[in-house]
C-alpha positions in Angstrom: 70.6 19.7 59.3 71.6 20.2 55.6 73.1 17.4 56.2 69.9 15.8 58.0 67.6 16.7 55.1 69.8 14.9 52.8 69.9 11.3 54.8 66.2 11.7 55.3 65.9 12.5 51.2 67.8 9.4 50.5 66.4 7.4 52.6 62.5 8.4 51.6 63.9 6.6 47.9 60.9 4.0 47.0 61.8 0.7 46.5 59.6 -0.2 43.8 60.5 -2.3 40.8 62.0 -0.3 38.0 64.0 -0.5 35.0 67.8 -1.9 36.1 69.3 1.5 34.1 67.1 3.9 36.6 67.9 1.6 39.6 71.5 2.0 39.0 71.3 5.2 38.0 69.9 5.8 41.8 72.5 3.7 43.4 75.4 6.1 41.9 73.9 9.4 42.7 73.4 8.1 46.2 76.3 6.7 46.4 78.1 10.2 45.4 75.6 12.2 47.5 76.9 10.2 50.7 80.5 10.6 49.6 80.2 14.1 49.7 78.2 14.3 52.5 81.1 13.0 54.3 83.7 15.7 52.6 81.3 18.3 54.0 81.3 17.0 57.7 85.5 16.7 56.6 85.6 20.5 55.5 83.6 21.3 59.1 85.9 20.1 61.5 89.0 21.3 59.7 87.6 24.9 59.4 86.4 24.7 63.1 90.0 22.8 64.1 91.4 26.3 62.2 89.2 28.4 64.2 90.4 27.0 67.6 94.0 26.9 66.8 94.3 30.7 64.7 95.0 33.7 67.2 94.5 36.1 64.7 91.7 37.8 63.1 92.6 37.7 60.2 93.4 34.2 59.8 90.2 33.3 61.4 88.4 34.7 58.5 90.5 33.4 55.8 90.3 29.6 57.0 86.2 30.1 57.3 85.8 31.9 54.2 88.0 29.0 52.7 85.7 26.2 54.3 83.0 28.4 53.5 83.6 28.5 49.6 83.9 24.8 49.2 80.8 23.9 51.4 79.3 26.1 48.9 80.2 23.8 45.8 79.8 20.7 47.6 76.0 21.9 48.7 75.7 22.9 44.8 76.5 19.7 43.6 74.2 17.9 46.1 71.3 20.1 45.1 71.8 19.3 41.8 72.0 15.4 42.6 68.9 15.6 44.9 67.0 17.1 41.5 68.1 14.0 39.2 67.2 11.6 42.2 64.3 13.3 42.1 63.7 13.4 38.2 64.1 9.2 37.9 62.3 8.7 41.4 59.1 10.3 38.9 60.0 8.5 36.1 59.9 5.4 38.1 56.6 6.0 39.4 54.7 7.5 36.8 56.4 6.6 33.8 55.8 3.4 31.2 58.1 1.4 32.9 56.5 2.1 36.5 56.3 -1.7 38.0 57.4 -3.5 35.8 59.3 -6.7 36.0 60.8 -9.2 33.9 62.9 -12.0 35.4 63.5 -15.7 34.0 66.0 -18.3 33.6 67.7 -20.5 31.1 68.1 -24.5 31.9 69.7 -26.1 29.1 70.1 -30.4 30.0 71.8 -33.0 29.0 69.9 -36.5 29.0 70.9 -40.4 29.2 68.1 -42.6 28.7 69.2 -46.5 29.3 66.0 -47.8 27.7 66.2 -45.3 24.9 70.2 -45.9 24.0 70.2 -42.1 23.9 72.3 -39.2 24.9 72.6 -35.4 24.4 71.8 -32.1 25.5 67.8 -30.8 25.4 67.3 -27.1 25.3 64.4 -25.6 23.1 63.0 -28.4 22.3 60.0 -27.9 20.6 58.9 -31.6 20.6 55.3 -31.3 22.3 55.3 -35.3 24.2 55.4 -34.6 28.1 57.2 -37.7 30.1 59.5 -38.2 33.2 62.5 -38.2 30.8 61.5 -34.6 28.7 59.2 -32.3 31.3 59.5 -28.5 32.2 63.4 -29.0 32.1 65.8 -27.8 29.0 63.8 -24.6 28.2 63.9 -20.7 28.0 61.6 -19.2 30.8 60.5 -15.4 31.1 58.2 -13.7 33.6 56.7 -10.5 32.9 54.5 -8.9 35.7 53.7 -5.4 35.8 51.8 -3.7 38.9 49.7 -0.2 39.0 50.6 1.4 41.2 51.8 0.8 45.2 51.3 -1.3 48.0 49.3 -4.7 48.8 46.0 -3.9 47.1 47.8 -2.3 43.6 46.3 -4.9 41.2 48.9 -6.4 38.9 49.0 -8.6 35.7 51.8 -11.4 35.4 52.6 -13.8 32.1 54.9 -16.0 32.0 56.4 -17.4 28.9 57.5 -21.0 28.6 57.5 -21.7 24.6 58.6 -25.2 24.5 58.4 -27.1 27.7 55.9 -25.1 29.0 52.1 -26.2 29.6 51.2 -24.3 26.4 53.0 -26.4 23.9 52.6 -30.0 25.8 49.5 -30.1 27.9 46.8 -27.4 26.7 43.7 -27.9 24.5 45.5 -31.9 23.9 49.0 -30.9 23.9 48.7 -29.6 20.1 51.6 -27.5 20.6 52.5 -23.5 19.2 51.5 -21.8 22.4 54.4 -19.9 23.9 52.0 -18.7 26.8 52.9 -21.3 29.9 50.9 -19.1 32.6 48.8 -15.6 31.9 47.0 -14.3 35.6 45.2 -11.1 36.3 45.5 -10.2 40.3 42.9 -7.6 41.7 43.4 -6.6 44.8 40.4 -6.1 47.1 41.1 -5.6 50.6 44.5 -6.6 52.5 43.7 -9.7 52.9 40.9 -11.0 50.1 42.3 -11.1 46.1 40.4 -11.8 42.7 42.5 -13.8 40.3 41.5 -15.2 37.0 43.6 -16.3 34.3 45.4 -19.2 33.1 47.4 -20.7 36.1 48.7 -24.0 37.5 47.4 -26.3 39.6 47.6 -26.0 43.7 48.0 -29.7 44.5 51.5 -30.8 45.7 54.7 -29.9 47.1 56.9 -29.1 43.7 57.0 -26.0 41.8 57.4 -25.8 37.7 60.4 -23.7 37.9 63.9 -25.2 37.1 65.8 -22.8 39.2 63.1 -23.3 42.3 63.3 -27.1 42.7 66.4 -28.8 43.9 65.8 -31.9 41.3 66.8 -31.8 37.4 63.4 -34.2 37.1 60.1 -33.7 38.5 58.5 -36.7 40.8 56.0 -39.5 39.7 53.3 -37.4 41.6 53.8 -34.1 39.8 54.4 -35.5 36.5 51.6 -38.1 36.3 48.9 -37.5 39.4 48.6 -33.8 40.6 46.6 -31.7 38.2 47.8 -29.8 35.2 47.0 -26.1 34.5 43.5 -24.7 34.5 41.6 -21.8 33.2 39.0 -19.8 35.8 38.7 -17.5 38.2 38.3 -16.8 41.7 39.6 -15.8 45.0 43.1 -15.8 47.2 42.6 -15.5 51.3 45.4 -14.7 53.3 45.5 -14.2 57.3 47.6 -14.5 60.0 48.6 -18.3 59.5 46.1 -19.1 57.4 45.6 -18.8 53.5 42.8 -20.3 51.4 42.6 -20.5 47.1 39.6 -21.0 45.1 39.0 -21.7 41.5 36.2 -22.2 39.2 37.7 -23.7 36.1 37.3 -24.8 32.9 38.4 -28.8 32.9 42.3 -29.0 33.7 44.2 -28.7 30.5 41.4 -27.1 28.7 41.6 -23.0 27.3 37.5 -23.7 26.5 34.8 -25.6 27.0 35.5 -29.0 25.4 33.5 -30.2 22.5 33.1 -34.0 21.5 31.8 -35.8 18.9 29.0 -37.7 19.8 27.3 -39.1 16.2 25.8 -38.0 13.2 23.1 -36.7 12.4 20.8 -38.9 10.5 18.5 -36.4 8.4 21.6 -34.3 7.6 24.3 -36.5 8.0 26.6 -33.7 10.3 28.0 -34.6 13.6 26.9 -34.3 16.6 28.7 -32.6 19.2 28.6 -32.6 23.4 30.2 -29.9 25.2 31.6 -30.3 28.9 29.2 -27.5 30.3 30.5 -28.9 34.5 33.3 -26.6 35.9 35.6 -28.0 37.9 36.0 -26.4 41.5 39.5 -26.3 43.0 40.5 -25.0 46.4 43.8 -25.4 48.7 44.4 -24.2 52.0 47.5 -23.6 53.8 48.3 -23.5 57.5 52.3 -22.1 58.6 52.6 -23.7 61.6 56.0 -22.4 62.3 58.6 -19.9 60.2 59.9 -23.2 59.1 57.0 -25.5 58.7 53.8 -25.4 56.3 51.1 -27.6 56.1 48.9 -28.0 52.7 45.9 -29.7 51.3 44.0 -29.2 48.3 40.9 -30.6 46.3 39.8 -31.0 42.8 36.2 -31.8 42.0 34.6 -32.0 38.1 33.9 -33.7 34.9 36.9 -34.8 32.7 37.6 -35.9 29.0 37.5 -39.4 28.6 40.8 -40.9 26.7 39.9 -43.2 23.9 42.2 -45.5 22.5 41.8 -45.1 18.9 43.3 -41.3 19.8 46.1 -42.1 21.8 49.6 -41.3 21.6 51.5 -43.5 23.7 53.8 -41.1 25.4 51.0 -38.1 25.7 49.3 -37.6 28.9 47.0 -34.7 27.5 43.2 -35.8 26.7 42.0 -36.2 23.6 38.3 -37.2 22.3 38.0 -39.0 19.0 35.6 -42.0 17.8 36.4 -45.4 18.6 38.0 -47.8 15.9 35.3 -49.4 13.5 33.1 -46.8 12.9 31.5 -47.4 16.5 30.7 -44.1 18.9 32.0 -44.5 22.5 34.2 -43.4 24.6 37.0 -44.7 27.4 39.7 -47.4 26.5 37.2 -49.6 25.6 34.2 -47.6 24.3 32.0 -48.4 26.7 30.8 -45.2 27.6 28.0 -43.2 26.2 29.2 -39.9 27.6 32.3 -38.2 26.5 32.9 -37.4 30.3 33.0 -38.3 33.7 33.0 -37.5 37.0 36.7 -36.5 38.3 38.0 -36.1 42.1 41.9 -35.4 43.2 42.6 -34.8 47.0 46.3 -34.7 48.2 48.2 -33.0 51.8 51.6 -32.4 51.9 54.1 -30.9 54.2 57.1 -28.2 54.1 59.5 -28.1 56.3 62.8 -25.5 55.7 64.9 -24.6 58.5 68.2 -22.9 57.2 70.0 -25.0 55.1 67.9 -28.0 55.2 65.0 -29.0 53.5 62.1 -31.5 53.5 58.8 -32.3 52.0 56.3 -35.3 51.8 53.0 -35.5 49.8 50.3 -37.8 50.0 47.3 -38.4 47.0 44.3 -39.7 46.5 42.5 -39.3 42.7 40.0 -41.2 41.1 37.8 -41.1 37.5 35.1 -43.3 36.2 34.7 -45.3 33.5 39.1 -44.0 32.7 40.4 -47.2 33.1 41.9 -49.7 30.8 39.3 -52.2 31.0 36.4 -49.6 30.8 36.1 -49.1 34.6 36.7 -47.0 37.2 40.6 -45.2 37.4 42.3 -44.9 41.0 45.4 -43.9 41.8 46.7 -43.1 45.3 51.4 -42.3 45.9 53.4 -40.9 48.0 56.3 -38.8 47.4 59.2 -38.1 50.5 62.1 -35.5 49.5 65.3 -34.8 51.5 67.8 -31.3 50.3 70.5 -30.1 52.8 73.0 -27.5 51.6 76.4 -26.7 53.2 80.0 -24.5 52.5 83.4 -26.4 51.3 86.8 -24.8 50.9 87.3 -26.1 47.4 84.1 -26.1 45.7 81.9 -23.8 47.3 78.2 -23.9 48.5 77.1 -27.8 47.6 73.9 -29.4 48.0 72.5 -33.0 47.8 69.2 -33.9 47.4 67.1 -37.2 48.2 63.7 -38.3 46.5 61.6 -41.5 46.9 58.5 -41.5 44.9 55.5 -44.2 44.4 52.4 -44.4 42.9 49.9 -47.3 42.3 48.1 -47.7 39.4 47.0 -51.0 39.6 43.0 -50.8 39.4 41.2 -51.8 36.3 44.2 -52.3 34.2 45.2 -48.2 34.8 44.4 -44.9 33.8 43.4 -41.8 34.5 44.8 -38.6 36.4 47.7 -37.5 34.1 48.6 -41.2 32.6 47.7 -41.8 29.0 47.8 -45.5 27.7 48.2 -46.2 24.0 46.1 -48.9 22.2 47.9 -52.1 23.5 47.3 -51.0 27.1 50.3 -49.3 28.2 52.6 -46.6 28.2 56.2 -47.8 27.2 58.0 -44.9 27.8 56.5 -43.6 31.3 56.0 -47.1 32.0 52.4 -47.6 33.1 49.4 -49.8 31.9 49.2 -53.3 31.6 51.8 -55.8 30.8 51.6 -57.0 27.4 52.4 -60.4 28.1 49.1 -60.6 30.1 47.5 -59.4 27.3 48.9 -61.5 24.9 47.7 -64.3 27.2 44.2 -63.3 26.9 43.5 -62.8 30.5 40.8 -60.5 31.7 41.9 -59.3 34.8 45.5 -57.8 33.8 46.6 -55.4 36.4 48.4 -51.6 35.7 51.6 -51.6 36.9 52.4 -49.4 40.0 55.2 -47.2 39.8 58.4 -46.3 41.9 61.1 -43.9 41.3 64.7 -43.1 43.6 66.2 -40.2 42.4 69.7 -38.5 43.7 70.9 -35.4 43.0 73.7 -33.3 43.9 74.1 -29.4 43.3 76.5 -26.9 43.1 76.3 -23.0 43.7 79.4 -21.1 42.1 77.1 -17.7 42.6 73.4 -16.5 43.2 72.6 -16.9 39.8 74.0 -20.3 38.7 73.5 -23.6 39.6 74.6 -26.8 38.2 72.5 -29.8 38.7 74.1 -33.3 38.5 71.3 -36.2 38.5 71.1 -40.0 38.6 67.5 -41.9 38.2 66.2 -45.1 38.9 62.6 -45.9 37.7 60.9 -49.4 38.2 57.5 -50.6 38.0 55.6 -53.8 39.4 54.8 -54.9 35.4 57.0 -55.5 32.0 56.0 -51.9 30.9 58.7 -50.1 30.4 59.7 -50.5 26.7 63.7 -50.5 25.3 64.9 -49.6 21.9 65.3 -52.9 20.8 61.5 -53.5 21.0 61.5 -55.5 24.5 59.8 -55.0 27.4 61.8 -54.6 30.9 60.6 -53.9 34.8 62.8 -50.5 35.0 65.0 -48.0 33.8 68.3 -45.3 34.5 68.3 -41.9 33.7 71.4 -39.5 34.0 71.1 -36.2 33.9 73.0 -32.4 34.3 71.4 -29.3 34.1 73.0 -25.8 34.2 70.6 -23.3 36.1 71.0 -19.1 35.1 68.5 -16.8 36.9 68.6 -13.4 35.9 
């Protein structure tokens, strides 16, 4: 009976997150208790065997007494260990570290870029320019989560820190940098199916994720970087039941941690600036249907008003919306300064599918977006695209577990010279790093109907998994465009670019 009680006590230990030291201590004590149980069982068998084989009462009594003394000593040791386990268990549920988890990764990366004629390591790079060749990789990522209570209705607060390549440094509020926060979310379950959440969170669009340790490629696809919406600050609800899951969010326009203000002119009476705020919230939602244990079908959309980019304020490589007066002292908005309003209607929708079965993974995504008056020639911007990915893992005798990934991306951004979404064009009408916008030769010819570049990319990765925590990635990527909008290091314009990359991802 004592053995059964001890086993029940061990099985009743909670499985919640706690500090590593306490978890290791509990695991060590459980192991010792199991060994003591085995010793007690062996001694009991020895006593029974001695009793059966001994013919004299004295010998029986001596054997029984010896076995009883040994059992008593073991019982005392087990009782002491049970007390220690109870104390650690109390600390794990009621102490200051109860419900706290800290996870993350490091992903130093090496990139060779043919057009830049550059090569080198990219790690902890605080340059706040976001590009397909310099996106969310090469950084330290920390996820800190505190759960208040136990069970599915326990509220929690979760913060992800990404000091150099996260949203805070590269995208939020004009990409001004110096913000180490990537996401910060409060989750408050209202029932088993409904949860209220609020804070800074990534958008709901697409099949790709931000974190390098969850990606099967080194770089992101064109849709993730330049089509799907970015981060949002707002509040909403999540609902899930059986095979359906919904997300709703009411937020600021993307990339803004506050209601954006734009200078719209000057007060004639006192010379003070006049400003206008984007008070229109953005509404975004996502639905997922779990077709089977392997297949998930998703759909999301975004609708609201978004800041118009203005040529005089643009960097040729920054996809972050900023607002400023136009050249020549005029006040206008959009690339050609033809809009009197600094904001315009924005709409985006996408559908995606994810199939994962064993060591096989397939992903697909189809995007469509538009924004009024956001194109290079002052008209409406429109973009659409597709992304397809296939990945497979296998085991080898010499190199252990390996994987391979192939991805194809297409993004059409030709209407009215390009623009909109995550595309930002420089004063010349093109982005020479990410290869969007109009061909400079077309602009120089005086043509008024120059089309924007359509973009394609083919990416191939080879992955190695030495341990569960360590991943090595080697990537070759070829990008090309329908216009000569890739700028090389000598200033010439080309239609394509090649990159080679290597990345070591260690997860903890």
